[in-house]
C-alpha beads as a LAMMPS data file, in Angstrom:
LAMMPS data file: protein, C-alpha beads

87 atoms
86 bonds

1 atom types
1 bond types

-500.0 500.0 xlo xhi
-500.0 500.0 ylo yhi
-500.0 500.0 zlo zhi

Masses

1 110.0

Atoms # bond

1 1 1 -485.567 -10.488 -110.005
2 1 1 -487.664 -12.195 -113.080
3 1 1 -487.403 -10.319 -116.397
4 1 1 -489.027 -11.830 -119.276
5 1 1 -489.812 -15.026 -117.708
6 1 1 -485.924 -15.833 -116.465
7 1 1 -483.609 -13.817 -113.498
8 1 1 -482.826 -10.073 -114.662
9 1 1 -479.011 -10.538 -115.397
10 1 1 -480.125 -13.253 -117.854
11 1 1 -482.272 -11.368 -119.821
12 1 1 -481.556 -7.611 -119.256
13 1 1 -477.291 -8.022 -119.139
14 1 1 -475.164 -10.249 -120.146
15 1 1 -475.300 -12.840 -117.334
16 1 1 -472.334 -14.472 -115.377
17 1 1 -469.064 -14.471 -116.561
18 1 1 -467.402 -17.276 -117.681
19 1 1 -465.154 -17.300 -114.898
20 1 1 -468.218 -17.651 -111.997
21 1 1 -470.119 -19.960 -114.685
22 1 1 -467.165 -22.877 -114.805
23 1 1 -467.789 -22.856 -110.773
24 1 1 -471.275 -22.954 -111.353
25 1 1 -471.043 -26.191 -114.077
26 1 1 -468.360 -27.963 -111.908
27 1 1 -470.973 -27.650 -109.407
28 1 1 -473.498 -29.310 -110.819
29 1 1 -471.492 -31.571 -112.785
30 1 1 -469.945 -33.165 -109.782
31 1 1 -473.616 -32.960 -107.449
32 1 1 -475.399 -34.954 -110.503
33 1 1 -471.889 -37.684 -109.672
34 1 1 -473.234 -37.879 -106.086
35 1 1 -476.346 -38.196 -107.001
36 1 1 -476.296 -41.388 -109.595
37 1 1 -473.761 -42.630 -107.416
38 1 1 -475.501 -42.661 -103.860
39 1 1 -479.186 -42.897 -105.634
40 1 1 -480.052 -46.011 -104.009
41 1 1 -479.329 -44.295 -100.358
42 1 1 -481.610 -41.607 -100.854
43 1 1 -485.424 -39.777 -100.356
44 1 1 -486.287 -37.982 -103.622
45 1 1 -486.088 -34.411 -102.660
46 1 1 -484.267 -31.466 -102.244
47 1 1 -480.738 -32.079 -101.420
48 1 1 -477.855 -29.581 -100.794
49 1 1 -475.023 -29.616 -102.423
50 1 1 -472.148 -32.177 -99.864
51 1 1 -469.870 -29.548 -98.189
52 1 1 -466.463 -31.581 -99.989
53 1 1 -467.824 -30.792 -102.940
54 1 1 -468.195 -27.366 -102.788
55 1 1 -464.472 -27.319 -100.810
56 1 1 -463.217 -29.709 -103.834
57 1 1 -464.569 -27.460 -106.336
58 1 1 -463.221 -24.435 -104.946
59 1 1 -460.422 -25.798 -104.940
60 1 1 -459.181 -26.670 -107.765
61 1 1 -460.589 -23.382 -109.143
62 1 1 -457.958 -22.180 -106.925
63 1 1 -455.696 -24.569 -108.120
64 1 1 -456.493 -22.725 -111.891
65 1 1 -455.658 -19.285 -111.305
66 1 1 -452.226 -20.427 -109.660
67 1 1 -453.186 -20.237 -105.567
68 1 1 -454.147 -22.246 -102.848
69 1 1 -456.409 -23.090 -100.230
70 1 1 -455.432 -21.885 -96.621
71 1 1 -456.699 -23.964 -93.752
72 1 1 -457.972 -21.612 -91.082
73 1 1 -457.005 -20.754 -88.009
74 1 1 -459.518 -21.602 -84.612
75 1 1 -459.872 -17.902 -84.156
76 1 1 -461.703 -17.716 -87.545
77 1 1 -462.803 -21.245 -87.239
78 1 1 -464.980 -20.135 -84.163
79 1 1 -465.812 -16.933 -85.449
80 1 1 -467.119 -18.397 -88.948
81 1 1 -469.149 -21.259 -86.823
82 1 1 -470.384 -18.561 -84.317
83 1 1 -473.164 -17.035 -86.444
84 1 1 -476.112 -17.909 -86.211
85 1 1 -478.017 -15.813 -89.916
86 1 1 -476.473 -13.803 -92.597
87 1 1 -473.486 -12.104 -92.771

Bonds

1 1 1 2
2 1 2 3
3 1 3 4
4 1 4 5
5 1 5 6
6 1 6 7
7 1 7 8
8 1 8 9
9 1 9 10
10 1 10 11
11 1 11 12
12 1 12 13
13 1 13 14
14 1 14 15
15 1 15 16
16 1 16 17
17 1 17 18
18 1 18 19
19 1 19 20
20 1 20 21
21 1 21 22
22 1 22 23
23 1 23 24
24 1 24 25
25 1 25 26
26 1 26 27
27 1 27 28
28 1 28 29
29 1 29 30
30 1 30 31
31 1 31 32
32 1 32 33
33 1 33 34
34 1 34 35
35 1 35 36
36 1 36 37
37 1 37 38
38 1 38 39
39 1 39 40
40 1 40 41
41 1 41 42
42 1 42 43
43 1 43 44
44 1 44 45
45 1 45 46
46 1 46 47
47 1 47 48
48 1 48 49
49 1 49 50
50 1 50 51
51 1 51 52
52 1 52 53
53 1 53 54
54 1 54 55
55 1 55 56
56 1 56 57
57 1 57 58
58 1 58 59
59 1 59 60
60 1 60 61
61 1 61 62
62 1 62 63
63 1 63 64
64 1 64 65
65 1 65 66
66 1 66 67
67 1 67 68
68 1 68 69
69 1 69 70
70 1 70 71
71 1 71 72
72 1 72 73
73 1 73 74
74 1 74 75
75 1 75 76
76 1 76 77
77 1 77 78
78 1 78 79
79 1 79 80
80 1 80 81
81 1 81 82
82 1 82 83
83 1 83 84
84 1 84 85
85 1 85 86
86 1 86 87
């Protein structure tokens, strides 16, 4: 939704908490670094954030909170891979 030309959560509320924004900024920074490092092999287009970068950010966030990322069981991997769309 848009409010005053901006996202509603920024125009009518206080926006995202810092605990969410730090991951967003980390994602942006590491994605920009990835683009710079791989610029010669990339065509001008929109790219999805590489999954390994997303996972690394999640791992760093969890570690900063004193947690570790669990390894999925084969059953969990199968379940996640079985969805085609949506939740």
